[in-house]
C-alpha positions in Angstrom: 11.3 0.5 3.5 11.8 4.1 2.4 11.7 3.3 -1.3 11.9 0.6 -3.9 14.4 1.2 -6.6 14.3 0.0 -10.2 11.0 -1.9 -10.0 9.0 -1.6 -13.3 5.3 -2.3 -13.7 5.4 -3.8 -17.2 1.7 -4.8 -17.5 -1.3 -6.4 -16.0 -4.1 -8.9 -17.0 -7.4 -9.7 -15.2 -10.6 -11.6 -15.8 -13.8 -9.6 -16.2 -15.2 -9.1 -12.7 -18.6 -10.7 -12.3 -21.2 -11.1 -9.6 -20.7 -14.2 -7.5 -23.0 -17.0 -8.3 -23.3 -16.1 -12.0 -21.0 -16.4 -15.0 -17.9 -17.8 -13.1 -19.6 -20.0 -10.6 -18.1 -23.2 -12.2 -14.5 -21.9 -11.6 -12.5 -22.3 -8.5 -10.1 -19.5 -7.4 -7.2 -21.7 -8.7 -8.8 -22.0 -12.1 -9.3 -18.2 -12.2 -5.7 -17.8 -11.2 -4.5 -20.2 -14.0 -6.4 -18.2 -16.5 -4.7 -14.9 -15.7 -1.3 -16.5 -15.3 -1.4 -18.1 -18.7 -2.8 -14.9 -20.2 0.0 -12.7 -18.9 2.7 -15.1 -20.1 1.1 -15.2 -23.5 0.3 -11.5 -23.9 3.8 -10.3 -22.9 5.5 -13.2 -24.8 7.4 -14.2 -21.7 9.9 -17.1 -21.8 8.5 -19.2 -19.0 12.0 -20.1 -18.0 12.8 -16.4 -17.4 10.1 -15.9 -14.7 11.9 -16.0 -11.4 9.0 -15.9 -8.9 5.2 -16.2 -8.8 3.4 -14.8 -5.7 -0.4 -15.2 -5.6 -3.0 -14.4 -3.1 -6.6 -15.3 -2.0 -8.7 -14.5 1.0 -11.3 -17.4 1.1 -8.8 -20.1 2.0 -9.2 -23.8 1.0 -7.3 -25.8 3.6 -6.9 -28.6 1.1 -4.5 -26.5 -0.9 -2.2 -24.6 1.5 0.1 -23.4 -1.3 -2.3 -22.6 -4.1 0.2 -20.5 -6.0 2.4 -23.6 -6.6 -0.6 -25.6 -7.8 -1.6 -22.8 -10.2 1.9 -22.9 -11.7 1.5 -26.7 -12.2 -1.9 -26.3 -13.7 -0.8 -23.5 -16.0 1.9 -25.7 -17.5 4.7 -23.4 -16.4 8.2 -24.9 -15.5 8.0 -26.9 -12.3 11.2 -25.1 -11.3 9.3 -21.8 -10.9 9.2 -20.8 -7.2 5.7 -20.0 -6.1 4.5 -18.6 -2.8 1.0 -18.0 -1.5 -0.2 -15.0 0.7 -3.4 -14.0 2.3 -4.3 -10.8 4.2 -7.9 -9.8 3.5 -8.4 -7.0 1.0 -4.7 -6.0 0.8 -3.7 -9.5 -0.2 -3.1 -8.5 -3.8 -1.0 -5.5 -2.8 1.1 -7.7 -0.5 1.8 -10.2 -3.3 2.9 -7.3 -5.5 5.1 -5.5 -3.0 6.6 -8.9 -2.0 7.8 -9.4 -5.6 8.9 -5.8 -5.8 11.0 -6.2 -2.7 12.8 -9.2 -4.2 13.5 -7.3 -7.4 14.7 -4.3 -5.4 17.1 -6.5 -3.5 18.5 -8.0 -6.7 17.3 -11.5 -5.7 15.1 -11.8 -8.8 14.6 -9.9 -12.1 11.2 -10.9 -13.2 8.1 -11.8 -11.2 4.3 -12.1 -11.5 2.0 -11.3 -8.6 -1.7 -10.9 -8.0 -4.7 -12.8 -6.6 -8.0 -14.4 -7.3 -11.2 -15.0 -5.5 -14.1 -17.3 -6.1 -16.9 -16.2 -3.8 -19.1 -18.6 -5.7 -17.0 -21.6 -4.4 -15.8 -21.0 -0.9 -14.5 -24.0 1.1 -17.3 -25.3 3.4 -16.3 -26.6 6.8 -18.1 -28.5 9.4 -18.8 -27.2 12.9 -16.3 -27.9 15.7 -18.6 -30.6 17.2 -19.0 -32.3 13.8 -15.2 -32.2 13.2 -14.5 -33.7 16.6 -16.7 -36.7 15.8 -15.3 -37.2 12.3 -11.7 -37.0 13.6 -12.4 -39.4 16.4 -13.8 -41.8 13.8 -10.6 -41.5 11.7 -8.5 -42.2 14.8 -10.5 -45.3 15.9 -8.4 -48.4 16.0 -11.2 -50.9 15.5 -14.5 -51.2 13.5 -16.5 -51.3 16.7 -14.9 -48.1 18.0 -15.6 -46.4 14.7 -19.3 -47.6 14.7 -19.7 -46.4 18.3 -18.5 -43.0 17.3 -20.7 -42.8 14.2 -23.8 -43.4 16.4 -23.2 -40.0 17.9 -23.8 -38.3 14.6 -27.1 -36.4 14.2 -28.5 -34.7 11.1 -27.2 -31.3 12.3 -23.6 -32.6 12.2 -23.8 -32.9 8.4 -24.7 -29.2 7.8 -21.7 -27.3 6.5 -20.6 -24.1 8.1 -20.3 -21.3 5.6 -17.3 -18.9 5.7 -17.5 -16.3 8.4 -18.5 -12.8 7.5 -17.9 -11.3 10.9 -14.7 -10.0 12.4 -13.4 -12.7 14.8 -12.1 -10.0 17.2 -15.4 -8.0 17.3 -18.2 -10.2 16.2 -19.5 -7.5 13.7 -19.4 -7.5 10.0 -17.6 -5.0 7.9 -20.8 -3.3 7.0 -21.9 -3.1 10.7 -18.5 -1.6 11.6 -18.8 0.9 8.7 -22.3 2.0 9.9 -20.8 2.8 13.3 -18.0 4.8 11.7 -20.4 6.6 9.3 -22.5 7.7 12.2 -19.5 8.8 14.4 -18.1 10.9 11.5 -21.4 12.1 10.3 -21.0 10.7 6.8 -24.3 11.5 5.1 -26.2 9.0 2.9 -26.2 11.4 0.0 -22.3 11.6 0.0 -22.1 7.8 -0.1 -24.6 7.6 -3.0 -22.7 10.3 -4.8 -19.5 8.2 -4.6 -21.3 5.1 -5.9 -22.9 7.1 -8.7 -19.5 8.5 -9.8 -18.0 5.0 -9.7 -20.7 3.6 -12.1 -20.6 6.7 -14.3 -16.7 6.5 -14.6 -16.7 2.8 -15.2 -19.5 3.0 -17.8 -17.6 5.7 -19.6 -14.4 3.8 -19.5 -16.1 0.7 -21.0 -17.7 2.7 -23.8 -14.3 4.3 -24.7 -12.6 0.8 -24.6 -10.2 1.9 -21.8 -10.7 -1.3 -19.7 -10.6 -3.8 -22.6 -6.8 -4.1 -23.0 -6.2 -5.6 -19.5 -9.2 -8.0 -19.6 -8.8 -11.6 -20.7 -12.2 -12.9 -21.6 -13.5 -16.0 -19.9 -16.5 -18.2 -20.5 -17.8 -15.9 -23.1 -17.7 -12.8 -20.8 -15.6 -10.0 -22.2 -16.3 -7.1 -19.8 -17.2 -6.4 -16.2 -20.9 -7.2 -15.5 -21.6 -5.3 -12.3 -21.4 -1.8 -13.9 -24.7 0.0 -14.0 -24.3 3.0 -16.3 -28.0 3.7 -16.2 -28.2 4.2 -12.5 -29.0 7.6 -11.0 -28.8 9.3 -7.7 -32.5 9.0 -7.5 -32.4 5.3 -7.9 -29.6 4.9 -5.4 -31.5 7.0 -2.8 -34.5 4.7 -2.9 -32.5 1.6 -1.7 -32.9 0.5 1.9 -30.1 0.2 4.3 -28.9 -3.4 4.7 -26.6 -3.4 7.8 -28.5 -1.2 10.2 -32.3 -1.2 9.8 -32.9 0.9 12.9 -33.7 4.0 10.9 -30.1 5.3 11.4 -28.5 3.1 8.7 -27.1 4.6 5.5 -25.2 1.7 3.8 -27.1 0.0 1.0 -26.5 -2.5 -1.7 -26.1 0.4 -4.0 -23.3 2.2 -2.2 -21.5 -1.0 -1.1 -19.2 -3.3 -3.2 -20.8 -6.6 -4.2 -19.7 -10.2 -3.8 -17.6 -10.8 -6.8 -15.6 -13.5 -8.7 -12.4 -12.6 -10.5 -8.6 -12.7 -10.8 -5.8 -10.4 -11.7 -2.0 -10.6 -12.3 0.7 -8.0 -12.6 4.1 -8.4 -14.4 7.0 -6.7 -12.6 10.6 -6.5 -13.8 13.9 -5.0 -12.9 13.9 -1.8 -15.1 17.2 -2.8 -16.7 15.8 -6.2 -17.6 12.7 -4.6 -19.1 14.9 -2.3 -21.2 17.1 -5.1 -22.4 14.0 -6.9 -23.6 12.7 -3.8 -25.3 9.8 -3.4 -22.9 8.6 0.1 -21.9 7.4 0.1 -18.3 4.0 1.5 -17.7 5.2 3.0 -14.4 7.7 2.4 -11.6 6.6 1.1 -8.2 8.5 3.5 -5.9 7.0 3.5 -2.4 4.5 1.7 -0.2 3.2 1.6 3.3 1.1 -0.7 5.4 -0.7 0.2 8.7 -2.9 -1.3 11.3 -5.1 0.3 14.0 -7.5 -0.9 16.8 -10.6 -2.2 15.1 -12.7 -0.3 17.7 -11.3 2.9 16.3 -12.9 2.1 12.9 -12.4 -1.2 11.2 -11.8 0.3 7.7 -10.1 3.5 8.8 -6.5 2.3 8.6 -5.9 4.2 5.3 -6.2 7.3 7.5 -2.9 6.2 9.0 -1.2 4.4 6.1 -1.5 7.2 3.5 -0.5 10.1 5.8 2.4 8.2 7.1 3.6 7.4 3.6 3.1 11.0 2.3 4.7 12.6 5.4 7.8 10.4 4.9 8.1 11.6 1.3 7.1 15.3 1.9 4.1 14.9 -0.3 0.5 16.0 -0.2 -2.6 14.7 -1.9 -2.4 17.6 -4.4 0.9 16.2 -5.6 -0.8 13.2 -7.3 -2.2 13.2 -10.8 -4.4 10.2 -10.1 -5.9 8.5 -7.0 -7.1 4.9 -6.9 -9.1 4.5 -3.7 -10.7 1.1 -3.0 -14.4 1.4 -2.5 -15.4 -1.2 0.0 -18.3 1.2 0.8 -19.1 4.7 -0.2 -19.0 5.6 3.5 -15.5 4.1 3.9 -14.2 6.3 1.1 -15.8 9.4 2.5 -14.6 8.7 6.0 -11.0 8.2 4.9 -11.1 11.3 2.7 -12.4 13.3 5.7 -9.6 12.0 7.8 -7.0 12.9 5.2 -8.4 16.3 4.7 -9.2 17.3 8.3 -6.7 15.1 10.2 -7.5 12.1 12.4 -4.8 10.2 14.1 -2.3 12.1 12.0 -2.1 15.5 10.5 -4.2 16.5 7.4 -2.4 15.8 4.1 -4.3 18.0 1.7 -7.5 17.9 -0.4 -8.8 15.2 -2.6 -9.7 16.3 -6.2 -12.6 14.0 -7.0 -11.9 14.5 -10.7 -8.7 12.5 -10.2 -10.2 9.7 -8.1 -11.1 6.3 -9.6 -11.4 7.8 -13.1 -12.1 4.4 -14.7 -14.6 3.4 -11.9 -14.0 1.8 -8.5 -14.9 -1.3 -6.6 -18.5 -0.4 -6.1 -19.1 -0.4 -9.9 -16.5 -2.9 -11.0 -16.8 -5.4 -8.2 -14.5 -6.5 -5.5 -13.0 -10.0 -5.7 -11.0 -9.6 -2.5 -7.5 -10.7 -3.5 -7.9 -9.6 -7.1 -8.6 -5.9 -6.3 -5.0 -5.0 -5.6 -3.8 -6.2 -9.0 -6.7 -4.6 -10.7 -5.9 -1.2 -9.1 -2.1 -1.4 -9.8 -2.6 -2.4 -13.4 -5.3 0.3 -14.0 -3.2 3.1 -12.4 0.0 2.1 -14.2 -1.9 2.0 -17.5 -3.6 5.3 -17.0 -0.3 7.1 -16.0 1.3 5.8 -19.1 -1.7 6.5 -21.5 -2.1 10.0 -20.2 1.6 10.8 -19.7 1.1 11.6 -16.1 3.7 11.6 -13.4 2.4 10.2 -10.1 -0.4 8.1 -8.7 -1.6 6.8 -5.3 -3.4 3.6 -4.4 -5.2 3.2 -1.1 -6.9 -0.1 0.1 -8.6 -0.7 3.4 -8.8 -4.3 4.8 -10.7 -6.2 7.4 -8.7 -6.6 10.6 -8.4 -2.8 10.6 -5.4 -2.8 8.3 -4.5 -0.9 5.1 -2.0 -0.6 2.3 -0.9 2.3 0.1 1.3 2.3 -3.0 2.8 5.0 -5.1 3.5 4.6 -8.8 5.5 7.1 -10.8 6.7 7.8 -14.3 
C-alpha cells in the first residue's frame, strides 16, 4: 500500500514498563490489556458504542485463549457488539495491530479503532513436553477406567515438568542474542558503540522522566507511576565493565547493559478517520501516512530486516533519513541499532538512504532503557512519536522495529 489516507493518531496510553517478575507479576497479559483499554476509553471520553474495532496483540501466546482481544473487550466492560481481533508476529505485533486498524479506516470500513498489545513475561503459558502431552491425550481418549489407569502407569516424574517458552529461533536453533553476536562480528560493530547507544537511551529516558514528558501517556498500575528500568545514574564506565552474556568466548560484545530486558507492560493507540476526529473536536497528534514490512533470510542477520524495510519505504517516497525530524528505532540490542544504521548509511541489500542524526533518535529513550514488552513496544513508539511531533510542532517522524523471524516494520507519521 503506497499510502494511507486520512488516518489520525488521536492519542495513546500505556502502563509503566517494569522488569518481568517484579511489580506486575500478578497480572496476565489480558489483565494488562484491560487496564490500557479502559484507560484509553476513559481518558479520551469515548462513547464505547462509537468504537468500531479493537485489534490487540501479544507474542507469548496462551492456547487457552485463542482470541484474547475479544476476552479483553468482555473483561473491560465494553459493548459485546465490539468486533475484536487478535494478532501475533513477534516484536512487530503492535505495529501490525495499528496498521491493521489504519487500513480499515483508510478503506472507509470503520471510523474509530483502538490497537496495541500487551506482554506478561512474568506469566507465560507453560506447556508439557511432546511425550508428556501424548500420554495425557491418550488418557483423555481412553474409553474405560482400566485403559486410563494403564496409560497413567507410563507417567514418570519427568513428565510433570513444564516446558518453558522457547527462546531460540525454531528455524536456526539460536537465540536472538546469539544471532546478533554473529551479525555484530560480521559487521565489526564495536562494544563501545553498543554501550554508547545504551547510555544515550538511559540518559534520554531519565531526562524525559525528570521533565514529565512520559507522564501523560502512562496509566499507573499497582502503585507504579513510571518506568522502572531506567538507570539515569549509569555511565559508559559502568556499562563497559559488564560481561558478555551470549558469547563468552572472548569475542562477545552483547551484555545485559546494552540489551533490552525482559519486561511486562501494555499499550494502546486511538486511531480515527480525520473527519471523525474533527467532528468530535479532537486535534490529531499526527497522521499515519505510510508503512512497510519486510522479511529476509535469518542467516543474513536475524535482526537486519529494517535494513530492507526502511530503505524500501523511503525509496518509494523519494525520501532520505535527513528528511525526518525524529527517529524512533527499536533497541532490541545496541548492536542491532548500530548494525541497521550502518546498513542504512553505507548500503547493504539496498542502496544507502542517508545519515542518522543521533540527536533526533529516541529522544525520550528507547527499549534498552524503557524496557521491551514485545507486543507493547509498537504502541509505545507510535504514541511517543506522535506526541513528540505534536508537542514540538515537527513535521515528520520514522519508526523502525526489528523482529524475530528476520522481519521488520517501518511506519511514517506526519503533521
